[in-house]
C-alpha positions in Angstrom: 93.4 177.2 203.9 92.1 176.7 200.3 90.6 180.2 200.2 94.1 181.7 201.2 95.7 179.9 198.3 93.2 181.5 195.7 94.8 184.0 193.4 93.5 187.5 193.9 91.6 189.0 190.9 93.9 190.6 188.3 91.9 193.5 186.9 92.5 195.1 183.5 95.5 197.3 183.8 95.6 196.5 187.5 92.7 198.8 188.2 89.6 197.4 190.0 86.4 198.8 188.4 84.0 201.0 190.5 81.2 199.0 192.1 78.5 200.7 189.8 80.5 199.7 186.8 80.7 196.1 188.1 76.9 196.0 188.1 76.5 197.4 184.5 75.3 195.4 181.7 77.2 194.8 178.4 74.8 197.4 176.7 75.6 199.8 179.3 79.3 199.2 179.1 79.3 199.8 175.3 77.6 203.2 175.7 79.7 204.3 178.7 83.0 203.3 176.9 81.8 205.0 173.5 81.0 208.0 175.3 84.5 208.1 177.0 86.3 208.2 173.6 86.5 212.0 173.2 88.0 212.5 176.5 90.6 209.7 176.2 91.5 210.8 172.7 92.0 214.4 173.9 94.0 213.2 176.9 96.3 211.1 174.3 96.8 214.1 172.0 97.7 216.5 174.9 100.2 214.0 176.3 101.8 213.1 172.9 102.2 216.9 172.1 103.6 217.9 175.4 105.3 215.1 177.4 109.0 215.0 176.9 109.3 211.3 177.3 106.7 210.5 174.7 108.4 212.9 172.3 111.7 211.1 172.9 110.1 207.8 172.0 108.6 209.2 168.9 112.1 210.4 167.8 113.4 206.9 168.3 110.7 205.5 166.0 111.5 208.2 163.4 115.3 207.4 163.7 114.6 203.6 163.5 112.5 204.1 160.4 115.5 205.9 158.5 116.8 202.4 157.4 115.9 201.4 154.0 112.8 199.1 153.6 109.1 199.3 154.4 107.6 200.2 157.7 105.3 197.5 159.0 102.3 197.8 161.3 101.6 194.3 163.0 98.4 193.5 165.0 95.2 191.4 165.2 91.6 192.3 165.4 91.0 195.8 166.6 94.8 196.4 166.8 95.1 195.5 163.2 92.2 197.8 162.3 94.0 200.6 164.2 97.1 200.3 162.3 95.6 201.0 158.9 95.5 204.7 159.3 99.2 204.7 160.1 100.2 202.6 157.0 98.0 204.6 154.7 99.5 207.9 155.8 102.9 206.6 155.0 102.0 205.2 151.8 100.3 208.6 150.8 103.6 210.4 151.5 105.8 208.2 149.5 107.0 205.7 152.2 106.3 201.9 151.5 104.3 200.7 154.5 101.8 197.8 155.1 99.4 196.6 157.9 99.8 192.9 158.4 98.0 190.4 160.5 100.2 189.1 163.4 99.2 185.6 163.2 99.8 185.4 159.4 103.2 187.3 159.6 104.3 184.9 162.5 103.4 181.7 160.7 104.2 182.6 157.0 106.5 185.7 156.7 109.2 185.8 159.3 111.7 184.6 156.5 111.3 188.0 154.9 111.0 190.1 158.2 114.6 191.3 157.8 113.6 193.4 154.8 111.5 195.8 157.0 113.0 199.0 158.3 110.8 199.0 161.3 107.9 196.8 162.7 105.4 198.5 165.0 103.6 196.0 166.9 100.1 197.0 168.3 98.3 195.2 171.0 95.8 196.6 173.6 96.4 193.7 176.1 100.1 193.3 175.4 99.5 189.6 176.1 98.5 188.2 172.7 100.4 185.0 172.2 101.4 185.9 168.6 102.7 189.3 169.4 104.6 188.0 172.4 106.2 185.4 170.3 107.1 188.0 167.6 108.9 189.9 170.3 110.8 186.7 171.3 111.8 185.9 167.6 112.8 189.5 166.8 116.6 189.1 167.6 118.2 192.3 166.4 115.3 193.6 164.3 114.0 197.1 164.8 110.7 196.9 166.7 108.3 199.4 168.3 105.3 198.8 170.4 101.9 200.7 170.8 100.2 199.1 173.8 97.5 199.9 176.4 99.0 197.8 179.3 102.2 198.8 180.8 102.1 195.7 183.1 102.0 193.4 180.1 104.5 190.9 178.7 104.9 192.9 175.3 105.6 196.2 177.3 108.3 194.5 179.4 109.9 193.0 176.2 109.8 196.1 174.1 112.7 198.6 174.1 110.7 201.2 172.1 107.2 201.7 173.2 104.3 204.1 173.2 101.2 204.0 175.4 97.6 204.0 174.2 96.4 205.8 177.3 92.8 204.6 176.9 92.4 203.3 180.4 91.0 199.8 181.2 88.3 198.7 178.7 85.6 196.1 179.5 83.6 195.7 176.3 84.2 195.9 172.6 87.2 197.9 171.5 86.1 201.5 171.4 88.4 204.0 173.1 91.3 201.6 172.6 90.7 201.6 168.9 90.3 205.3 168.8 93.4 206.0 170.8 95.6 203.3 169.1 94.6 204.7 165.7 95.6 208.3 166.8 98.9 206.9 168.1 99.6 205.1 164.7 98.8 208.4 162.8 101.1 210.4 165.0 104.0 207.8 164.7 103.6 207.8 160.9 103.5 211.6 160.7 106.7 211.7 162.8 108.4 209.2 160.5 107.8 211.4 157.4 108.3 214.8 159.3 104.6 215.8 158.9 103.0 218.1 161.3 100.1 216.5 163.0 98.8 218.6 166.0 96.4 220.9 164.0 94.8 218.0 162.1 94.6 215.9 165.3 92.8 218.7 167.2 90.4 219.2 164.3 89.7 215.5 164.2 89.0 215.3 168.0 86.8 218.4 167.9 84.7 216.8 165.0 84.6 213.4 166.8 83.5 215.1 170.1 80.8 217.3 168.6 79.2 214.6 166.4 78.9 211.9 169.0 75.7 213.0 170.7 73.9 214.0 167.6 74.6 210.8 165.8 73.9 208.6 168.9 70.6 210.5 169.1 69.7 209.0 165.7 70.4 205.4 166.7 66.9 204.2 167.0 66.2 205.4 163.4 69.5 203.8 162.1 68.5 200.6 163.7 64.9 200.7 162.3 66.4 201.5 158.8 68.8 198.5 159.0 66.4 196.0 160.8 65.6 192.8 158.9 68.8 192.8 156.8 70.2 189.4 155.9 73.6 190.8 156.5 75.4 194.1 156.9 78.4 195.2 154.7 80.6 198.1 155.9 82.7 199.7 153.1 85.5 202.2 153.3 88.6 203.2 151.4 92.1 204.2 152.8 91.9 204.9 156.5 88.1 204.5 156.5 88.7 200.9 155.7 90.2 200.5 159.2 87.0 202.1 160.4 85.0 199.7 158.3 86.8 196.6 159.6 86.5 197.7 163.1 82.8 198.6 162.7 82.0 195.1 161.4 83.8 193.5 164.3 81.7 195.8 166.7 78.4 194.9 165.2 79.2 191.1 165.2 80.7 190.8 168.5 78.1 192.9 170.3 74.9 192.0 168.5 75.6 188.7 166.8 74.5 190.2 163.5 76.6 189.0 160.4 78.6 192.0 159.2 81.6 192.1 157.0 84.1 194.9 156.1 85.3 195.6 152.4 87.3 198.1 150.5 85.3 200.1 148.0 87.0 198.3 145.1 86.8 194.9 146.7 83.1 195.3 147.3 82.5 196.5 143.7 84.3 193.5 142.2 82.4 190.8 144.2 79.8 191.3 147.0 78.2 194.1 144.9 76.7 191.3 142.6 74.4 189.9 145.3 73.0 193.2 146.5 69.1 193.1 146.6 66.4 194.1 149.0 67.7 192.1 151.9 71.0 193.9 151.8 72.2 197.0 153.8 75.6 198.6 153.3 77.3 201.2 155.4 79.4 203.1 153.0 82.0 205.7 154.2 82.1 208.2 151.5 85.0 210.3 153.0 88.4 211.7 152.1 89.5 212.2 148.5 87.8 209.2 147.2 84.5 210.3 148.6 82.8 210.5 145.1 83.5 206.8 144.7 81.6 206.1 147.7 78.6 208.0 146.7 78.6 206.3 143.2 78.8 202.9 145.1 75.8 203.9 147.3 73.8 204.9 144.1 74.6 201.5 142.5 73.5 199.6 145.6 70.2 201.5 145.6 69.6 200.8 142.0 70.0 197.0 142.9 67.4 197.4 145.4 69.7 197.5 148.5 69.6 200.0 151.3 72.6 202.1 152.2 73.7 204.2 155.3 75.8 206.8 153.5 78.4 208.6 155.8 79.7 211.6 154.1 80.9 215.1 154.7 78.3 216.4 152.1 74.5 216.8 152.4 72.4 214.0 150.6 68.7 213.6 150.5 67.2 210.9 152.6 65.0 208.2 150.6 63.4 205.1 151.4 66.7 203.3 150.6 69.2 205.9 151.6 69.9 207.0 155.2 72.4 209.8 154.9 74.7 210.9 158.0 76.8 213.9 157.6 80.1 214.1 159.5 82.3 217.1 159.0 85.5 216.6 157.0 88.7 216.0 158.6 92.2 215.8 157.2 93.3 212.3 155.9 93.9 209.8 157.5 91.8 211.0 160.7 88.6 209.7 159.0 89.8 206.4 160.5 88.4 207.5 163.8 85.5 209.8 162.8 84.0 207.1 160.6 83.4 204.8 163.6 80.6 206.9 165.2 77.7 205.7 163.0 78.2 202.0 163.3 78.9 202.4 167.1 75.6 204.1 167.2 73.8 201.4 165.2 75.5 198.7 167.3 74.2 200.3 170.6 70.7 200.6 169.2 70.8 196.9 168.2 71.8 195.7 171.5 69.5 197.9 173.3 66.6 196.2 171.4 67.7 192.6 171.3 70.3 192.4 174.1 74.1 192.4 174.1 75.8 189.0 173.0 79.1 190.0 174.6 79.1 190.3 178.4 81.5 192.7 180.2 84.8 191.1 180.8 84.4 191.1 184.6 81.8 188.5 184.1 84.3 186.0 182.6 85.7 185.0 185.9 89.3 186.1 186.9 89.9 189.4 185.1 93.0 189.3 182.9 94.3 191.2 180.0 
C-alpha cells in the first residue's frame, strides 16, 4: 500500500529522459546540452518568425510597451543574464530599459513598480518563488513572461507569455540561456519596431559554425587557464550577459572561483590586483571591442593571462590566448560570446570531474 501512495516522478517539462541520458554523467550532460544549442536556437527562430500565435503574442508585448515608462526585464541567475541583451537593445534604440534581479525587485522596489510601462519576467522553470510572488502581487500592472515550462505556475498565472522552446535541460543553463536570450532580443526588437530576422539568422549561423572548432580547442584553453587563483570574465553591453552566464557555468560545474564584470567595472577595481596568478576572459566584441583589446593589453602588462575573444585576429603569446569569433549584429554577441567559456568549462570538468550532477540524480525530478 505504501508503494501505491508514492508520488510518481515529475520530469522536467513532463518529459521522461531517454534511458541512455539517465545514465550519463554531469560532464556528458554538459557536452550534450551545449551541442544541442544550435538546433534549439534554430527551432526558436523559425517558430518566432512563422507561427501566427507567437506573432500575436509579440504584438501584445509591443502594444503593452507603448505606455510611458521603462521596460523592465526581471529574472534571477541565468534568466537575469538572458535579459541583458534585451534591455541593452532597447537602451541602444532610445527606450529606457533595465534588467533587474527578481529577488531585489520583490523585496525593495515594488513601491516604484507602477512607473514601469511593461515588466517582462524571465524564468526557465516557471516555479521560482520570487517570480511566482511577483505575479501574485502584480495587480493590474502590465506583465509579460518568457518561460521554458508551459506546465509551470508562472505560465498559468501569465496572460501574455512566450515560450523558450529549449526542451528539458538537466545540467547547467546552456540551451535555455541561449534561447531565452534570443527571445528577449526578439521582444525588444518588436517593441522598437526593428527588423530582427536577418540578424538572428546570421547569429545562429555563426554560433553553429563556431561551436565545433572552439570546442576542439578546449584542452588548450584549459591548459592555458590551469592554476589560476580565480577567473574573471569581462564583457560590455550584451556580452556582459554572456560574461555573467559564463562565470555561473564555470563555478557551478567545476567549483572554480569565477566572477563577471563589465569592462569599466573591472578597470576601476579588480584590475588593480592582476598578477601572474590571474586569468581574464575578455569579450572584445561589438562597437566597444577596442576597449576590450586595450584592457587585455593592460592585464598582460601586469603579468596576468588573458583569453581574448574577438572578431579580429590577434597573435598568441605566452600570456594571450586569442579566439576569433565572426562578428554578429549587436546585441547577438550575448549568445556567441558564451562558446569559449562553455568549452573551457567542459575541459575543466573532463579533467577534474563535474561538481554539479544531472538533475535526475537529485531525487524526484521537479522544475
